[in-house]
N, C-alpha and C positions, 0 to 999 in steps of 0.2 A: 634654537631648533626651528626649522621651517614648519609651516602648517601641514605640508605634505608628509614630512617626516613624522610629525606628531600623529597624524592619522594612521600612518603605517605602524607605528609602535602600538597605538591603541588597538588596531586590528589584530596584531600578533598576540597581544595580551588576551583579547577576547577569545581568539581561536584556541589559545593554550588553556584558558579557563574552561571552555566548553569540552575540550578533549579530556582534560583531567577529571572533570565532574562525571562524565559518562563512564570512563574506565573505573573511577572510584565506586560508582554504583555497581558495576559488573563484579567487582571484587567484594563489596560490602554485602550484597544480597546473599550469596552462598555462605559467607561468614556468619551472618545473622541466623540463617537457617541452621547451620551447624551448632550454634549456641543454644537455640531454643527448640529445635526439633532434629536432633542429630541423625536419627534413623532415616529421615527423608532427604538429606542433603545429596546423597549419592544418586537417588532416583531423579531428583530435580535437575542435577547437573547432567545426567545421562540424557534425559528428555530434551533439554535445551541443546546439548551437543548434537544429538541426532537430527533435530530440526534444522540447526545451523548447517550441518554437513549436507543435508538435502538441498540447501539453498546455494551452496558453494559454486556449482556449475553456472547458475544464473549470475552470481556476483562476478565470477571470472569472465563470463561472456560479455557482461555489460561493461566491465572495466576495460577490456581489450577493445571493444567496439568504440567506446567514447574516445579512448586514446588514439585509435586509428583515424577516426573522423577528424580529430584535431590535428594530428601530425601530417595527414595527407592533404588537408585543406578541403575535405569533402563535406564539411558541415553546411556550407552554402548550398550544395546540391540537395541535401536533405531538407533544408528550410524551404528552398524554392519548390520542392515537390508538393508542398502543401498550400502554396499561394493560390488564391482565387477558388479554392475548393473546400472551404471550411464546412459547409452544410453536408456535403457528401462525406467528408472525412469524419464528422461526428457520427453519422449513421454507420459508416463502415467500421469505425472504432468500436461502437457499441456491439455490432454483430461479431466482430473478431474477438472481442473480449470473452464471448461465450465459448470460443474454441481454444483460447489460450490456457495452457495448464499451469497457471500461476495462482498461488494463494495471495492473501493481502500483503504479506511481507515480501514474497518472492518477486512481486511486480515492481517493487521500489527501485531496484537497479535499472530496469528498463525505463521507468518514468524519469529517473534522474537524467539518463542519456537523452531522452526526447526533449525534456525541458531545456537541457544545456545547448541543444542545437537549434532551438527556436521553433519547435513544433507548437501550433496554437494550443493554448491551455484548454479550450473547449473540447477539442478532439481527445486530448490527453485525459481530461476528466471523464469523458464517456468511456474510454478504455479502462481507466483506473477503477471506476465504480462497477463495471460489468464483469471484468476479468476474474476477480476473486470468487464470484458467486457460483459459476458452473463451468465445467469442461466435460468432454465426453466420458472420462472415467468417473468423475463425481456424479454425473447424471445417472450412470448405471448403479452406483452405490446408493444414491438417494432413492432410486426406483426400487431397489431391493429392500431397503429398510422402511420406506414410507409409501410406496406405490407410485405408479406412473403418473397419476393425476398430480401428485405433489412435485415429482421430478420435472414434469413439463411446466407446471406453474412456476417453479423456481427458475427454469431456463427463460421463460417469458419475462419474469420479473427482472432477470439480469439485463436483458436487452432494454427493457423499458426504463430501468434505473439509469443505464448508461445514457439513453436519449434524454431523460429528464435532467440529469446533471450536465450533460454536454450543452444542450440548448439553454439551460439556465445560466451556465457560466458564460456562454456567448452573449446573452443579454446583459449580464453584469459587466462584461468587458466593454460592450458597446456603450454602457453607461459610465465608463471610465474607471472601472475597478481592475485590480490585479495587473498593474503596469509592470511590476517586477515580481513574478511569482516565486522565484528561488530565493532562499536565504543567502545572505552574504557568505562567501567562502565555499559554497556548494559547487561541485563540478570543477574543482581544482582552482579555477580562476574566477569563481563566483558566477559561472554561467556566461562568461565573456566570449566573444567571438574568437575564432582561431586567427592567429597572426598570419596564417598561410592561406587565407580565403581568396586572395587576389589571383585571378587567372584560373587555369585548369588544375584539378587535383593531381598530385604526384603520388602515384600508388606505390612506387618503390622508394618509400620515404627513408628506409634504412641507409640509403646511399648518401644522405645529407646529414651531417652531425647535428645541425640545429633542429631538424625534424625528429631525429632520434631522441634528442634531449627533451623535446616537447612530449614525445610519446611516453618516455619514462616518467617525467614529472606528472603528467596527467594520470597515468596508470597508478602511480603511488598515491597521489592525492585522493583519487576516487576509491581505491582499494581500502585505504585507511578509513575513509568516511563510512563506507558501506559495512565493513566488518564491524566497526565500533557500534553503530546504531542497531544493526540487525542482531548482533550478539546480545545486546540489552533487551531487544524486543522478544527474542525467543526465551530468554531467561525469565522475563515477566510472564510470558505465556505458560511456561512450566509451573510457575508459582500458582497461577490462577487455576490451572487444571488440578493441581494437588490440593488446593485449599478451599475451592468453591464447590460445595456438595450439590448434586443434581436435585435432591429432594427439596432443598431450599429454593431452588429456581422454580420448581413445580408449584410450591406453595405461593409464590409471588404472582405467577402468570397463569394460574388455573382459572377456569371459568370461560364464559362467553361474553361477547360485546366488544366495544371499541377500547375500553380501558385495559383489558388484558392484552390486546394487540399492541397498544402503545407501550405498555410495560414490557411486553416481549421484546420490542425493539430496543428499549433502554437497558434491559437486563442482558440482552445479547452481547453487549460490549464487554463486560468483565467476565462473562461465563462461557463464551463461545470457544469451541475447539476448532481444529482445522477442518477443511471441507470433507475429508475422508472419515474422520471420527464423529463429526457432528450429527449425521443422520441417525446413527444408533442412539446417541444421547437424546435427540429430539423424539425418536420413537418411544423411548422410555418415559420422557416427560409427557407425551400425549397419553400414554397408559395411566399416568398419574393425574390426569385431568386437564392438561393443556389443550386448548382448542386449536383447530386447524389454522385459523387466521393468526393467532398468537405464535404458533409454531413457524409459520411462514415469515412473519416479521422478525422473529428471533433469529432465524437462519440468514435472512437478508441483511439485517443490521449487523449481526455478528461477523459476517464475512467482510464487510467493508469498514466497520468502525470498532472492531475489537481493540482492546488496549495495546497489544503488541503492534497492530497495524498503525494505530494512531501515534505511537511512539516513533515509528519509522517515518510517517507522514510529517510529523512535527519537526523532525530533524532535517527535512528536505525543503519545505516550502515556508513562506511567510505566514503569519498568523491569520491573515484574511483568507488565504487559500485553504489553510487547515480548517478554519471555521466553515467555509463553504463545503468542503469535502464531507465533514461530519454532518452538517445540516441536510445536505442533499441525501446522504446515505440513510439517516434516520427517518427523514420525512418520506423518502421513497419506500423504505421498509414498512412504515405504517400504512401508506396507501396500498402497497402490494398486499399486506395482510388483510386489510378491509375488503379489497376486491376478491381475493382468494376465498375468504370466508363467505362472501356473498355468492360466489359461483358454486361452492361445494355444499352449501346448506340446502 
């Protein structure tokens, strides 16, 4: 058997193993809950299903968009639109992230599409970090629960975190890091360029059998990938909400100073809820002794590095990019918490 054939067989085995392991977890988690906590299994499955259903429009839109770009040959147009404008794109991505109504998991389909068509990782990281933190609706919800000072502070932190991560990644890329950000097999063909990029895009792609075949293959591959990993992410989120008590969090991150702020960022990962439910939780934690700085770091870190989000990020990018995402998110959350505590004290 030739070396090329051996690599192909190995790739198929690896992909099959990955798929089976994720689906096995999706099945085993509710089975384990049913065995050890039968009354809770229905609630956990319903919570996960409702979160997943809310994400379906984003999944469908991302799948169709990526397939269209590949089938029409328009991926080159998207890539060229970012050429020579990286600094501006980082700033714009950080600002737009504050307006985008995506949570940390819902933004994954869009990120997958942008990475697949060659958008610079620095601009993507800026949007990726800022988008889950705030949008117009969560701004109002946060203001109602925690006051306008906190809501405005979180909005400023969102943009600042996006800039921090975007320019940080740009520096690392300049130093030679992240040459291949996507995991092998992501984006249908591993993030490869479209075979139809030569010449002008063909928008009426359905008239050509080869382009229609490419559209179907890309849509199926990306749909399976996103459904699989986001289903697992929301199932884990439902488990965390059900089994991590709020008073335990308050006991860990209560008090003033830098230590509770740092702990708030670290505890925010496993304990955080979505952006609509989190302000009420944080308001209760502040009543139990959590300081303003720790509350801010908890919300910022929880938005970008909660376990469901990290599961989705891990499925999409290589380990180096995953580590950068988590480090920028947590470091930025701690800095934001310290600055916010200094401003409101």
